[in-house]
C-alpha positions in Angstrom: 134.1 105.6 -32.2 131.7 102.8 -33.0 128.1 103.6 -33.7 126.8 101.8 -30.6 129.3 103.7 -28.5 128.3 107.0 -30.0 124.6 106.3 -29.3 125.5 105.4 -25.7 127.5 108.6 -25.3 124.6 110.7 -26.5 122.3 109.0 -24.0 124.8 109.6 -21.2 125.2 113.2 -22.1 121.5 113.9 -22.1 121.0 112.0 -18.8 123.8 114.0 -17.2 121.8 117.1 -18.0 118.8 115.7 -16.1 116.6 114.4 -18.9 114.8 111.1 -19.1 116.1 108.1 -21.0 114.6 108.9 -24.4 115.4 112.6 -24.4 118.7 112.1 -26.1 116.6 112.1 -29.2 116.3 115.9 -29.0 120.1 116.2 -29.6 119.9 113.9 -32.6 116.8 115.8 -33.8 118.7 119.1 -33.7 121.5 117.5 -35.8 119.0 116.2 -38.3 117.3 119.6 -38.5 120.6 121.3 -39.2 121.8 118.7 -41.8 118.4 118.8 -43.6 118.5 122.6 -43.7 121.7 122.6 -45.6 120.3 120.0 -47.9 117.2 122.1 -48.5 119.3 125.2 -49.2 121.4 123.3 -51.8 118.2 121.9 -53.3 116.6 125.4 -53.6 119.8 127.0 -55.0 120.2 124.3 -57.7 116.5 124.5 -58.6 116.8 128.3 -59.0 119.8 127.9 -61.2 118.0 125.4 -63.4 114.9 127.6 -63.6 117.1 130.6 -64.7 118.8 128.5 -67.4 115.4 127.2 -68.5 114.0 130.7 -68.8 116.9 131.8 -71.0 116.7 128.7 -73.2 112.9 129.1 -73.5 113.2 132.7 -74.6 115.7 131.8 -77.4 113.6 129.0 -78.8 110.7 129.5 -81.3 107.4 129.1 -79.5 106.5 125.9 -81.4 109.5 124.2 -79.8 108.2 124.9 -76.3 107.6 121.1 -75.5 111.3 120.4 -76.0 112.2 122.1 -72.7 110.1 120.0 -70.3 110.8 116.9 -72.4 114.6 117.4 -71.8 114.0 117.7 -68.0 111.7 114.7 -68.0 114.3 112.6 -69.9 117.1 113.3 -67.4 114.7 112.7 -64.5 113.4 109.4 -66.0 116.9 108.1 -66.6 117.9 108.8 -63.0 114.8 107.2 -61.5 114.9 104.2 -63.8 118.6 103.5 -63.3 119.1 104.2 -59.6 115.8 104.5 -57.6 112.3 103.8 -58.8 111.0 105.0 -55.4 112.0 108.6 -56.4 109.2 109.0 -59.0 105.9 110.6 -58.2 105.3 113.1 -55.4 107.4 111.5 -52.6 105.1 111.6 -49.6 103.3 108.3 -50.3 106.7 106.6 -50.5 107.7 108.0 -47.1 104.4 106.9 -45.7 104.8 103.4 -47.0 108.3 103.2 -45.6 107.1 104.3 -42.2 104.3 101.8 -42.2 105.9 98.7 -43.7 109.7 99.2 -43.1 109.7 101.2 -39.9 111.1 104.2 -41.7 114.0 102.5 -43.4 114.7 104.5 -46.7 117.8 103.9 -48.8 120.2 106.9 -49.1 120.2 106.6 -52.9 116.5 107.5 -52.9 117.1 110.9 -51.4 120.0 111.6 -53.7 118.1 110.6 -56.8 115.0 112.5 -55.7 117.0 115.8 -55.4 118.2 115.7 -59.0 115.1 114.1 -60.5 112.8 116.8 -59.0 115.1 119.6 -59.9 115.2 118.6 -63.6 111.4 118.0 -63.6 110.3 121.2 -61.9 113.1 123.4 -63.1 112.3 122.8 -66.8 108.6 123.5 -66.4 107.1 120.4 -65.0 104.0 121.1 -63.1 104.9 120.0 -59.6 106.2 121.4 -56.3 109.1 121.1 -53.9 107.5 119.8 -50.7 107.4 116.1 -51.8 111.1 116.0 -52.7 112.2 117.9 -49.6 110.1 115.7 -47.3 111.7 112.6 -48.9 115.1 114.2 -48.6 114.6 115.0 -45.0 113.2 111.6 -44.3 116.2 109.9 -45.9 118.5 112.0 -43.8 116.7 110.9 -40.6 116.6 107.3 -41.7 120.3 107.3 -42.7 121.4 108.9 -39.4 119.3 106.4 -37.4 121.1 103.5 -39.0 124.5 105.1 -38.6 123.9 105.8 -34.9 122.3 102.4 -34.3 119.2 104.0 -32.9 116.7 101.5 -31.4 114.0 100.5 -33.8 111.1 102.1 -31.8 112.7 105.6 -32.3 113.5 105.4 -36.0 110.1 106.6 -37.1 110.4 109.7 -34.9 113.8 110.6 -36.4 112.5 110.1 -39.9 109.7 112.5 -38.9 112.4 114.9 -37.7 113.9 115.0 -41.1 110.6 115.5 -42.9 109.5 118.3 -40.6 112.9 120.0 -41.0 112.6 119.8 -44.8 109.2 121.6 -44.7 110.4 124.1 -42.2 113.4 125.0 -44.4 111.9 125.1 -47.9 108.8 127.0 -46.8 110.2 128.9 -43.8 107.3 127.4 -41.8 108.6 125.5 -38.7 105.2 125.1 -37.1 103.6 123.7 -40.2 106.5 121.4 -40.6 105.8 119.9 -37.2 102.1 119.4 -37.8 102.7 118.1 -41.4 104.6 115.2 -39.9 102.3 114.6 -36.9 99.0 114.9 -38.8 100.0 113.3 -42.2 103.0 111.1 -41.7 103.2 109.7 -38.2 99.6 110.4 -37.0 101.0 110.4 -33.5 100.8 113.5 -31.2 102.5 111.9 -28.1 105.0 114.1 -26.3 107.9 111.7 -26.8 107.4 112.1 -30.6 106.4 115.8 -30.6 109.5 117.1 -28.8 112.4 116.0 -31.0 110.4 116.9 -34.1 109.8 120.4 -32.8 113.6 120.7 -32.1 114.5 119.5 -35.6 112.0 121.9 -37.2 113.3 124.9 -35.2 116.9 124.2 -35.9 116.2 123.8 -39.6 114.3 127.0 -39.9 116.8 128.9 -37.8 119.7 127.6 -39.9 117.9 128.6 -43.1 117.0 132.1 -41.8 120.6 132.6 -40.6 121.9 131.6 -44.1 119.5 134.0 -45.9 119.9 136.7 -43.3 116.1 137.3 -43.3 112.8 135.9 -42.1 110.4 136.6 -44.8 107.2 134.8 -45.7 107.1 133.3 -49.2 103.7 134.8 -50.0 103.7 137.8 -47.7 100.5 139.6 -48.9 101.6 143.2 -47.9 99.0 145.0 -50.1 96.2 142.7 -48.8 97.0 143.6 -45.2 96.3 147.3 -45.9 92.7 148.1 -45.0 91.3 144.5 -45.0 89.3 143.2 -42.1 87.2 140.1 -42.0 83.5 140.9 -41.4 80.6 138.7 -40.3 78.8 139.5 -43.6 81.5 137.5 -45.4 80.9 134.4 -43.4 78.4 132.7 -45.8 80.8 133.5 -48.7 83.7 131.7 -47.0 81.4 128.7 -46.2 80.6 128.4 -49.9 84.2 128.9 -50.8 85.1 125.9 -48.6 82.6 123.8 -50.5 84.0 124.9 -53.8 87.6 124.3 -52.8 86.7 120.9 -51.4 85.2 119.9 -54.8 88.3 121.4 -56.5 90.5 119.2 -54.3 88.5 116.1 -55.1 88.7 116.9 -58.8 92.5 117.3 -58.6 93.0 114.1 -56.7 90.8 112.2 -59.1 92.5 113.5 -62.2 96.0 112.7 -60.7 95.1 109.1 -59.8 93.3 108.5 -63.1 96.3 109.8 -64.9 98.6 107.5 -63.0 96.4 104.5 -63.8 96.3 105.5 -67.5 100.0 105.9 -67.8 100.5 102.6 -66.0 98.6 100.9 -68.8 100.7 102.5 -71.5 103.2 99.9 -72.9 106.1 102.3 -73.0 109.6 102.1 -71.6 109.8 103.7 -68.1 112.0 106.4 -69.6 109.6 107.2 -72.4 106.5 107.7 -70.2 107.7 110.9 -68.4 109.0 112.2 -71.7 105.7 111.6 -73.4 103.9 113.3 -70.4 106.2 116.3 -70.8 105.4 116.4 -74.5 101.7 116.5 -73.8 102.4 119.2 -71.2 104.2 121.2 -73.8 101.3 120.9 -76.2 98.9 122.1 -73.5 101.2 125.1 -73.0 101.2 125.9 -76.7 97.4 125.7 -76.8 97.2 128.1 -73.9 99.6 130.6 -75.5 98.0 130.4 -78.9 95.1 132.5 -77.4 96.2 136.1 -78.4 95.2 137.8 -75.1 97.1 135.2 -73.0 100.4 135.0 -74.8 103.5 136.5 -73.2 107.1 137.2 -73.9 108.8 134.3 -72.1 106.6 131.6 -73.6 105.8 130.3 -70.0 102.2 129.4 -69.3 101.2 130.0 -65.6 100.6 126.3 -65.0 104.3 125.5 -65.8 106.6 125.0 -62.8 105.5 125.6 -59.2 103.4 128.6 -60.1 104.6 130.8 -57.3 104.7 134.0 -59.3 101.1 133.5 -60.3 100.1 132.9 -56.7 101.9 136.1 -55.6 100.1 138.1 -58.3 96.7 136.7 -57.3 97.3 137.7 -53.7 97.7 141.3 -54.7 94.4 143.3 -54.8 95.8 145.3 -57.7 95.5 142.2 -59.9 91.7 142.6 -59.8 91.5 146.3 -60.6 89.7 147.3 -63.7 92.8 148.4 -65.5 95.0 145.5 -64.4 96.5 143.1 -66.9 96.1 140.1 -64.6 97.5 136.9 -66.2 97.5 138.9 -69.5 93.8 138.8 -69.7 91.2 141.6 -69.8 89.2 141.9 -66.6 85.9 140.7 -68.1 87.5 137.4 -69.0 89.5 137.1 -65.8 86.9 134.8 -64.2 86.9 132.5 -67.2 90.7 132.4 -67.3 91.0 131.6 -63.6 88.3 128.9 -63.8 90.1 127.4 -66.8 93.4 127.4 -64.9 91.8 125.0 -62.3 91.4 122.4 -65.0 94.6 123.2 -66.8 96.8 123.1 -63.7 95.2 119.8 -62.6 95.8 118.4 -66.0 99.4 119.7 -66.2 100.2 118.2 -62.8 98.6 114.9 -63.9 100.8 114.8 -67.1 103.9 115.6 -65.0 103.5 113.3 -62.0 101.1 110.7 -63.4 103.6 109.9 -66.2 106.4 109.3 -63.7 107.9 112.7 -63.2 109.3 113.7 -59.8 107.9 116.5 -57.7 105.3 117.4 -55.1 101.6 118.1 -55.1 101.6 120.8 -52.4 102.5 123.7 -54.7 99.9 122.6 -57.3 97.3 122.5 -54.5 98.3 126.0 -53.5 98.0 127.2 -57.1 94.6 125.6 -57.5 93.4 127.2 -54.3 94.6 130.6 -55.4 93.0 130.5 -58.9 89.8 128.8 -57.6 89.5 131.3 -54.7 90.4 134.2 -57.0 87.7 133.1 -59.5 85.2 132.8 -56.7 86.2 136.3 -55.4 85.8 137.8 -58.9 82.3 136.3 -59.2 81.4 137.8 -55.8 82.8 141.1 -56.8 80.9 141.2 -60.1 77.6 140.6 -58.2 78.4 143.2 -55.5 78.7 140.6 -52.7 82.1 141.7 -51.5 81.9 144.4 -48.8 83.6 147.7 -49.2 87.3 147.4 -48.6 87.3 143.7 -49.5 89.1 142.1 -52.5 89.0 138.9 -54.4 92.6 138.5 -53.3 91.5 137.5 -49.8 89.5 134.7 -51.3 92.5 133.6 -53.3 94.5 133.4 -50.1 91.8 131.5 -48.2 91.3 129.2 -51.1 94.9 128.1 -50.9 94.5 126.7 -47.5 91.1 125.2 -48.3 92.3 123.2 -51.4 95.4 122.0 -49.5 93.2 120.8 -46.6 90.8 119.1 -49.0 93.5 117.5 -51.0 95.6 116.2 -48.0 92.7 115.7 -45.4 94.9 117.7 -43.0 93.2 120.9 -42.1 95.4 121.7 -39.2 98.5 121.6 -41.4 96.8 123.6 -44.1 95.7 126.4 -41.7 99.2 126.7 -40.1 101.2 126.5 -43.3 99.1 129.2 -44.9 99.4 131.4 -41.9 103.2 131.0 -42.0 103.5 131.4 -45.7 101.6 134.7 -45.7 101.9 135.9 -42.0 98.4 137.4 -42.5 96.5 137.1 -39.3 93.5 139.1 -40.7 92.2 136.1 -42.7 93.0 133.4 -40.1 89.4 133.0 -39.1 88.1 132.5 -42.7 91.1 130.2 -43.4 90.1 128.0 -40.4 86.4 127.9 -41.5 87.0 127.2 -45.2 89.8 124.6 -44.6 87.6 122.6 -42.2 84.6 122.7 -44.6 86.8 121.7 -47.6 88.1 118.8 -45.6 84.7 117.5 -44.7 83.4 117.9 -48.3 86.5 116.1 -49.6 86.2 113.2 -47.1 82.5 112.8 -47.8 83.2 112.3 -51.5 86.4 110.3 -51.2 87.7 108.7 -48.0 91.3 108.9 -49.3 93.6 111.9 -49.5 96.1 112.6 -52.4 98.7 110.8 -50.3 96.8 107.7 -49.2 94.8 106.7 -52.3 97.4 104.4 -53.9 98.6 103.1 -50.6 95.1 101.8 -49.7 94.7 100.2 -53.1 98.0 98.4 -52.5 96.6 97.0 -49.2 98.7 99.4 -47.0 96.6 100.3 -44.0 97.2 104.0 -43.3 95.1 104.4 -40.2 94.6 107.5 -38.1 94.9 106.7 -34.5 97.7 106.4 -31.9 96.9 102.8 -31.2 97.6 101.9 -34.8 100.9 103.7 -34.6 101.9 101.6 -31.6 100.9 98.4 -33.4 103.1 99.4 -36.3 106.0 99.9 -34.0 105.7 96.3 -32.8 106.5 93.1 -34.7 105.7 89.5 -34.4 109.1 88.9 -33.0 108.1 91.0 -30.0 105.3 88.5 -29.1 106.1 85.2 -27.3 104.7 82.4 -29.5 102.5 79.6 -28.2 104.7 76.4 -28.4 103.7 73.7 -30.8 103.4 70.0 -29.9 106.8 68.3 -30.3 105.1 65.6 -32.4 104.3 66.9 -36.0 100.8 66.6 -37.3 100.3 65.3 -40.9 97.3 65.5 -43.2 97.1 61.7 -43.2 96.9 61.4 -39.4 93.6 60.5 -37.8 91.7 63.2 -36.0 91.9 61.1 -32.8 95.6 62.0 -32.7 94.7 65.7 -32.4 92.3 65.0 -29.5 95.1 63.2 -27.6 97.6 66.0 -28.4 95.1 68.6 -27.2 94.7 66.9 -23.9 98.5 67.0 -23.4 99.5 70.4 -24.8 96.3 72.5 -24.5 97.1 74.4 -27.7 94.2 76.1 -29.4 95.0 75.1 -33.0 97.3 72.6 -34.8 99.5 73.5 -37.8 99.7 70.6 -40.3 102.9 69.9 -42.1 104.0 67.7 -45.0 106.7 65.0 -44.9 109.4 67.8 -45.5 108.1 69.7 -42.5 106.6 72.4 -44.6 103.4 74.2 -43.6 100.2 72.9 -45.3 97.3 74.4 -43.3 95.7 74.5 -39.8 93.1 72.6 -37.9 91.3 75.0 -35.7 89.9 74.3 -32.2 86.5 75.4 -33.5 86.5 72.8 -36.3 87.6 70.1 -33.8 84.7 70.9 -31.5 82.3 70.7 -34.4 83.6 67.2 -35.3 83.2 66.1 -31.7 79.4 66.5 -31.9 79.4 63.3 -33.9 81.7 61.2 -31.7 81.0 58.0 -33.6 82.6 59.5 -36.8 85.8 60.5 -35.1 87.7 57.2 -35.8 86.8 57.6 -39.5 88.0 61.2 -39.9 91.5 62.2 -41.1 93.2 65.5 -40.3 93.1 66.4 -44.1 89.3 66.6 -43.8 89.4 69.2 -41.1 92.4 71.1 -42.3 91.9 74.7 -43.5 94.2 76.1 -46.2 92.7 79.6 -46.3 94.2 80.8 -43.0 97.3 83.0 -43.6 100.6 82.7 -41.8 102.8 85.3 -40.1 106.5 85.9 -40.1 108.8 87.3 -37.4 109.2 90.6 -39.2 105.4 91.3 -39.7 104.1 94.4 -37.9 101.2 93.7 -35.4 98.8 95.9 -37.3 98.9 93.5 -40.3 98.6 90.6 -37.9 95.5 92.1 -36.3 94.0 92.7 -39.8 94.5 88.9 -40.6 92.8 88.0 -37.3 89.9 90.3 -38.1 89.5 89.0 -41.7 89.6 85.3 -40.9 88.2 85.2 -37.3 90.6 82.6 -35.9 92.2 82.2 -32.5 95.8 81.8 -33.7 98.0 82.1 -36.7 101.0 79.9 -37.5 104.4 81.6 -37.2 106.6 80.3 -40.0 110.2 80.9 -41.3 111.4 80.3 -44.8 114.2 77.7 -44.9 117.0 77.8 -47.4 115.2 75.1 -49.4 112.2 77.4 -49.8 110.0 75.4 -47.3 107.9 77.4 -44.9 108.6 75.7 -41.5 106.1 76.4 -38.7 107.7 77.5 -35.4 104.8 78.1 -33.2 101.4 79.8 -32.9 100.8 83.6 -32.5 97.5 83.9 -30.6 95.1 86.8 -30.6 95.4 87.0 -26.8 99.2 87.3 -26.8 99.1 90.0 -29.4 96.6 92.0 -27.4 98.7 91.5 -24.2 101.8 92.8 -26.0 99.9 95.7 -27.4 98.5 96.6 -23.9 101.9 96.5 -22.4 103.3 98.8 -25.1 100.3 101.2 -24.7 101.0 101.5 -20.9 104.7 101.9 -21.5 104.1 104.8 -23.9 
């Protein structure tokens, strides 16, 4: 069956069940969710196997050879990325965002495949990164690939890419609600019902498939011991407010270090394969320095800031870790605050060395780790000063800190609140999580307008936006707008301005594109400049078009999205832009004029339709 026929059959099936014309997407969303779940299961299994192999190898090696392990993983990852898909390096989510904004969600299949193995070799061998970036990219690739195979209309491709990303989060974290809001709040920034419904279906099917495969429905960080006897009190409210400020600053520090590290590695004149290996070497040296402290060394030669850090997070969520006789993180209790505070810097630096150098992984797990150690350190400080009420524990501050740093780092408090609730299933700290997450987001945004996902995109000139109208503008392209026809007679730079006045009386066009003898675009004479020239009518016979022509006005192409077109209008304050096409001989030939009024009319029609 042809792809177009299959697409038509799906629409017919859904209509026969009584749904509206676009509701066939829920069936496709269910399929994407199921496929992504199996991909996530395979990813998690293979990552676990590599981690187990790494632990055995690390135990057999002398401690001074510790850097060789992450270097080996970085080498394999770098070769894969350099040879097959450069988009697979880094933490994944910005690449998905860029594809959604600039390419309407079109992501090559090879990117997802390379991302799987590059992330596994990076994180599995000790690289300081997480799994959410890879799994979001894997799910997004699945949605993009299926959209192309089924010949889905362009306006729905973004939604199906979002289905895959939500399904990935739902499966890898067993957090279907957070998966939905991660996509709606961070990727699509669109909460309309037509987008919301298929994404929910994909997330549910992915989580259900994963739970059925594992035969259980357990939270990743279920804080069983914390639940016993803990209850949030009004007296702790000021402490959680301060924690939100601390975590907001922690998130800003992490984002700043990561982006500075990326800039620094960009300047290094090293081969693309050598950069991640060098970063892994520095990471290994950092681990050796940490383990050289006698009270911090352990048997498996694995510093807590290696890998995703989940075991350290689980330990910090256990109130027993803060008991006087506990051996938390292999440090005596009096030095626990110092160790946890130092881990904030060490984990940020480790993730910078891993991802900033070109390694592959995510930033979500490092954010969770930073929140746990920052919150744990803050809780220890409160405990030492007697400010934690009876029955309380620094563990609760570690848990709340996880949500707060994630919110501050991503500027997505709703996602952070929901994912922490689903990761821990701890309803007793839901109120302080909400409070600290919102405060951390506000603090982070006051210091830096960009999140960890949007900083590089904004520097590249990619408008991220935050509103539904911008989402609609990105869904429309210049080809969706009827152009204003040009005069049949071309205008040359050597023509007299009186010719423009005669043409304007006949065609009533606002502006005039100017071409050379080959028909290539040279510039534009605007109606405003013509009106200025008409003030001195006696000079008109003496003026040439070249004297009024402006060369600073940009052109547009049929494939440009309307948000970029509106940005050009706002920047240059003109009535129209020349629509051009590139001929085989490289000449940009003007086809017509795209006016501001026609763009707004098309946008208004799309807004009413949605």
